[in-house]
C-alpha positions as a Markdown table, in Angstrom:
| # | Residue | x | y | z |
|---|---|---|---|---|
| 1 | Met | -60.3 | -59.2 | 138.3 |
| 2 | Asn | -60.6 | -55.3 | 137.1 |
| 3 | Pro | -57.8 | -55.2 | 134.1 |
| 4 | Tyr | -57.4 | -51.9 | 134.9 |
| 5 | Glu | -56.4 | -52.2 | 138.3 |
| 6 | Asn | -52.7 | -52.5 | 136.7 |
| 7 | Ile | -52.2 | -51.1 | 133.5 |
| 8 | Asp | -48.6 | -50.5 | 132.0 |
| 9 | Trp | -48.7 | -46.9 | 132.0 |
| 10 | Asp | -45.2 | -46.1 | 130.0 |
| 11 | Ser | -47.0 | -48.5 | 127.1 |
| 12 | Trp | -50.3 | -47.3 | 127.8 |
| 13 | Glu | -51.8 | -45.3 | 124.1 |
| 14 | Pro | -54.6 | -42.7 | 124.4 |
| 15 | Gln | -57.6 | -42.7 | 121.6 |
| 16 | Glu | -57.5 | -39.4 | 122.2 |
| 17 | Lys | -55.2 | -36.5 | 123.2 |
| 18 | Gly | -56.6 | -33.4 | 124.9 |
| 19 | Val | -56.1 | -29.8 | 126.4 |
| 20 | Val | -58.3 | -28.0 | 129.6 |
| 21 | Val | -57.3 | -23.6 | 130.4 |
| 22 | Tyr | -57.2 | -23.0 | 134.0 |
| 23 | Ile | -57.8 | -18.9 | 133.8 |
| 24 | Ser | -56.8 | -17.1 | 137.1 |
| 25 | Asp | -58.2 | -13.3 | 138.4 |
| 26 | Lys | -55.3 | -13.1 | 140.9 |
| 27 | Lys | -56.0 | -9.5 | 141.3 |
| 28 | Asn | -60.0 | -10.7 | 142.8 |
| 29 | Lys | -58.6 | -13.8 | 143.5 |
| 30 | Lys | -61.0 | -15.4 | 140.8 |
| 31 | Leu | -60.5 | -18.8 | 138.5 |
| 32 | Leu | -62.8 | -18.9 | 135.5 |
| 33 | Leu | -64.6 | -21.9 | 135.5 |
| 34 | Met | -67.6 | -23.2 | 133.5 |
| 35 | Asn | -70.7 | -25.2 | 133.0 |
| 36 | Lys | -70.2 | -28.0 | 130.5 |
| 37 | Lys | -73.3 | -28.0 | 128.3 |
| 38 | Thr | -71.9 | -31.0 | 125.9 |
| 39 | Gly | -70.2 | -33.6 | 125.1 |
| 40 | Leu | -67.4 | -35.4 | 127.6 |
| 41 | Gly | -68.0 | -34.1 | 131.0 |
| 42 | Lys | -71.3 | -32.8 | 130.3 |
| 43 | Gly | -73.2 | -31.2 | 133.4 |
| 44 | Lys | -70.6 | -31.1 | 134.9 |
| 45 | Val | -68.4 | -28.0 | 135.6 |
| 46 | Asn | -64.4 | -27.8 | 134.0 |
| 47 | Ala | -62.6 | -24.6 | 133.2 |
| 48 | Pro | -62.0 | -24.6 | 128.6 |
| 49 | Gly | -60.8 | -27.2 | 127.0 |
| 50 | Gly | -60.8 | -29.8 | 124.4 |
| 51 | Arg | -59.5 | -32.6 | 121.9 |
| 52 | Leu | -57.2 | -31.5 | 119.6 |
| 53 | Glu | -58.0 | -31.6 | 115.9 |
| 54 | Lys | -55.4 | -33.2 | 113.8 |
| 55 | Gly | -51.6 | -31.5 | 113.5 |
| 56 | Glu | -52.5 | -29.4 | 115.8 |
| 57 | Ser | -49.6 | -28.6 | 119.2 |
| 58 | Phe | -51.4 | -28.8 | 122.7 |
| 59 | Arg | -50.7 | -25.2 | 123.1 |
| 60 | Asp | -52.2 | -24.2 | 120.4 |
| 61 | Ala | -56.1 | -26.1 | 121.5 |
| 62 | Val | -55.9 | -24.6 | 124.2 |
| 63 | Ile | -56.7 | -20.5 | 122.4 |
| 64 | Arg | -58.4 | -22.5 | 119.6 |
| 65 | Glu | -60.7 | -24.6 | 122.5 |
| 66 | Cys | -60.9 | -21.5 | 125.6 |
| 67 | Gln | -62.1 | -18.5 | 122.4 |
| 68 | Glu | -64.5 | -21.5 | 120.9 |
| 69 | Glu | -66.2 | -22.5 | 124.2 |
| 70 | Val | -66.1 | -18.5 | 127.0 |
| 71 | Phe | -65.0 | -16.1 | 123.5 |
| 72 | Ile | -61.3 | -15.7 | 125.7 |
| 73 | Thr | -57.8 | -15.8 | 124.4 |
| 74 | Pro | -55.6 | -17.0 | 127.3 |
| 75 | Ile | -51.8 | -15.2 | 126.8 |
| 76 | Asn | -49.2 | -17.4 | 127.5 |
| 77 | Pro | -50.4 | -20.7 | 128.8 |
| 78 | Glu | -47.8 | -22.3 | 130.8 |
| 79 | Lys | -48.2 | -26.1 | 131.2 |
| 80 | Arg | -48.4 | -27.9 | 134.5 |
| 81 | Ala | -50.2 | -31.1 | 134.1 |
| 82 | Glu | -50.4 | -34.3 | 132.4 |
| 83 | Leu | -53.1 | -36.5 | 132.4 |
| 84 | Tyr | -53.8 | -40.2 | 132.0 |
| 85 | Phe | -57.7 | -41.1 | 132.2 |
| 86 | Gln | -58.9 | -44.3 | 131.4 |
| 87 | Phe | -62.6 | -45.2 | 131.5 |
| 88 | Thr | -63.6 | -48.9 | 131.9 |
| 89 | Ser | -65.5 | -48.7 | 128.4 |
| 90 | Gly | -62.3 | -48.7 | 127.2 |
| 91 | Tyr | -61.6 | -45.0 | 126.1 |
| 92 | Ala | -58.4 | -43.7 | 126.7 |
| 93 | Leu | -57.2 | -40.4 | 126.8 |
| 94 | Tyr | -54.5 | -38.3 | 127.5 |
| 95 | Gly | -54.5 | -35.1 | 128.2 |
| 96 | Glu | -52.4 | -31.3 | 129.0 |
| 97 | Ala | -53.7 | -29.0 | 131.5 |
| 98 | Phe | -52.4 | -24.9 | 131.2 |
| 99 | Phe | -52.6 | -21.9 | 133.5 |
| 100 | Thr | -52.3 | -18.7 | 132.7 |
| 101 | Asp | -53.4 | -15.0 | 134.8 |
| 102 | Ser | -52.9 | -13.2 | 131.4 |
| 103 | Trp | -55.9 | -13.4 | 128.9 |
| 104 | Glu | -57.7 | -10.7 | 126.4 |
| 105 | Gly | -62.1 | -10.8 | 126.0 |
| 106 | Glu | -65.2 | -10.9 | 128.1 |
| 107 | Ala | -66.3 | -14.5 | 128.9 |
| 108 | Lys | -68.8 | -15.2 | 127.6 |
| 109 | Glu | -71.5 | -18.3 | 127.2 |
| 110 | Ser | -71.8 | -20.2 | 123.9 |
| 111 | Ser | -73.3 | -23.3 | 122.6 |
| 112 | Glu | -70.5 | -26.0 | 124.5 |
| 113 | Ala | -69.6 | -23.7 | 127.8 |
| 114 | Asp | -71.4 | -21.3 | 130.4 |
| 115 | Pro | -68.7 | -19.6 | 132.0 |
| 116 | Phe | -68.4 | -17.6 | 135.7 |
| 117 | Trp | -65.2 | -16.4 | 137.6 |
| 118 | Cys | -65.5 | -18.4 | 141.8 |
| 119 | Asp | -63.8 | -17.4 | 144.9 |
| 120 | Met | -60.5 | -19.3 | 144.9 |
| 121 | Asp | -61.7 | -20.6 | 147.9 |
| 122 | Lys | -65.0 | -21.6 | 146.6 |
| 123 | Ile | -64.0 | -24.0 | 143.6 |
| 124 | Pro | -67.0 | -26.3 | 143.5 |
| 125 | Trp | -64.9 | -29.8 | 143.8 |
| 126 | Asp | -69.0 | -31.6 | 143.9 |
| 127 | Ser | -69.8 | -30.6 | 141.1 |
| 128 | Met | -66.2 | -31.0 | 139.3 |
| 129 | Trp | -64.2 | -34.8 | 137.9 |
| 130 | Glu | -63.7 | -35.9 | 140.6 |
| 131 | Asp | -59.3 | -36.6 | 140.2 |
| 132 | Asp | -59.7 | -32.4 | 140.1 |
| 133 | Arg | -59.9 | -32.1 | 143.9 |
| 134 | His | -56.7 | -34.4 | 144.4 |
| 135 | Trp | -54.6 | -32.1 | 142.0 |
| 136 | Leu | -55.7 | -29.0 | 141.0 |
| 137 | Thr | -54.6 | -26.5 | 143.5 |
| 138 | Ser | -51.3 | -28.1 | 143.9 |
| 139 | Ala | -51.2 | -27.1 | 140.4 |
| 140 | Leu | -52.7 | -23.7 | 141.0 |
| 141 | Asn | -49.8 | -22.6 | 143.4 |
| 142 | Gly | -46.6 | -23.2 | 140.5 |
| 143 | Lys | -46.5 | -27.3 | 140.9 |
| 144 | Lys | -46.1 | -29.3 | 138.5 |
| 145 | Ile | -47.8 | -32.8 | 138.1 |
| 146 | Arg | -48.5 | -36.5 | 136.7 |
| 147 | Gly | -52.5 | -38.1 | 137.1 |
| 148 | Tyr | -53.2 | -41.3 | 136.3 |
| 149 | Phe | -57.4 | -41.6 | 136.5 |
| 150 | Val | -59.2 | -44.7 | 136.0 |
| 151 | Phe | -62.6 | -44.1 | 135.8 |
| 152 | Asp | -66.1 | -46.4 | 135.4 |
| 153 | Asp | -68.5 | -46.0 | 133.2 |
| 154 | Asp | -70.3 | -44.0 | 135.6 |
| 155 | Asp | -67.4 | -41.2 | 135.4 |
| 156 | Arg | -66.5 | -42.5 | 139.1 |
| 157 | Met | -62.8 | -42.5 | 139.5 |
| 158 | Leu | -61.2 | -46.2 | 140.9 |
| 159 | Ser | -58.0 | -44.8 | 140.9 |
| 160 | Lys | -55.3 | -42.5 | 141.2 |
| 161 | Asn | -51.7 | -42.1 | 140.9 |
| 162 | Ile | -50.5 | -38.5 | 141.0 |
| 163 | Thr | -47.1 | -37.5 | 141.9 |
| 164 | Glu | -44.6 | -33.9 | 141.9 |
| 165 | Val | -43.3 | -33.3 | 138.8 |
| 166 | Asp | -39.2 | -31.1 | 138.2 |
| 167 | Phe | -40.2 | -31.3 | 134.7 |
| 168 | Phe | -42.5 | -32.5 | 131.9 |
| 169 | Glu | -40.8 | -34.6 | 129.0 |
| 170 | Lys | -43.1 | -34.3 | 125.9 |
| 171 | Pro | -44.6 | -38.1 | 125.9 |
| 172 | Tyr | -46.6 | -37.0 | 122.0 |
């Protein structure tokens, strides 16, 4: 039996906490994504983000990570998703996804990421984490999402449970 089939998410504790931020250019109908060069998700397309540093708020981490990875400062990022990830290796990650259509700076490549703007109707789902195709469109459309995901050690999604919520209770 897979020990991750029936996770008690209410008592589940993450090993790490992280963030991701989706920046959209509404005028040109584009979304800022990046080819991830290092760390968890290396080789995948994702949005800027990373792990929280000690004592850092989720919002502060969004701004720092975006500046470090793509040299852009998101303005007034709004939390729209709480994402719970359990890997069969035992690794557990809680993440919050933020969204904004305001930023300062110009996206540039770093040692961690190669950013690019893609058409909103041409999001490269097959190059992204498998869970993204199940929640990201709703969040881009302003919905608040809570998602629970189990992945195997080959980054294959084994299970998902996604709901829309009216508001977030801050779990961490």
